[in-house]
C-alpha positions, 0 to 999 in steps of 0.5 A: 724123365722128370725135371722139377724146379722150385724157388721160395722167397721168405721176405719181410716186405711180404709179411714173413718173419724171416728173410731168405731164399731157397731153390732146387733143381731135381732131374731124374732119368729112367733108362729101360735096359731090358724087360724088368730092368731099369737104370734110374738116375737122380740128380738134385741141387739145393741152394739157399741164401740169407738168414736161413733157419737151421731147420730149413737149410738144405740137407742130404740123407734119409730114406729118399736122399743118399740112403745110408746117411743119417737124415739131417746129419749134413746141412748147409747152404748148398747141397748136391746129390748124384745117385744111380740105381739099378732096379731089377724086377724078378721073372718067373720060369715062363719069363713073366715079371713077378711082384718081387724085385731088387735094387742096388744103388750108389751115390755121391753128394756134397754139402757146402757153404757156397756153390763154388765149394761143391765137391770139395768134400765128397760124401757117398752112399751105397746099398741094396734093397728088396721090393714087393709090388702091392699094387701097380706102381706101389712097392713096399720098399726095404733098403739097407744103405751104407754111407760116409763116416760109417753111417748106416740106414735101414728103411721100410716104406711104401714108395720108391726113393725117386 
């Protein structure tokens, strides 16, 4: 299990050129199903208020969030994401785990101007990927994601999405 809390305040009183606040809550849970099979859950809420510059607004999409939605395509004051991923490390004939694995995921998210409006417009993403373990706890990840509005994403990276 992982819980991350983050808060940032940009204020002219303390010398900033801007005046806005941001916060996020990141909750992840990894549930082992059986040998080499894990159900990973990812939930993240991002919130901002004030005169937030466009580049610093909360977003959904990209290689780590709602894979299959173009990174930065959706942004506003509040975002939420809920993703479930099935991670399957393949086994050889003797039942030993190999360096090869597969992942399948589906997620729902929302981007809105206010927290009260969350989930009034739901975005989705789903997809599949291949993993190759190059060293313990480090995989080469190849993912193909499909998202809302015919978005598609192909990702090649060296870390898990979450």
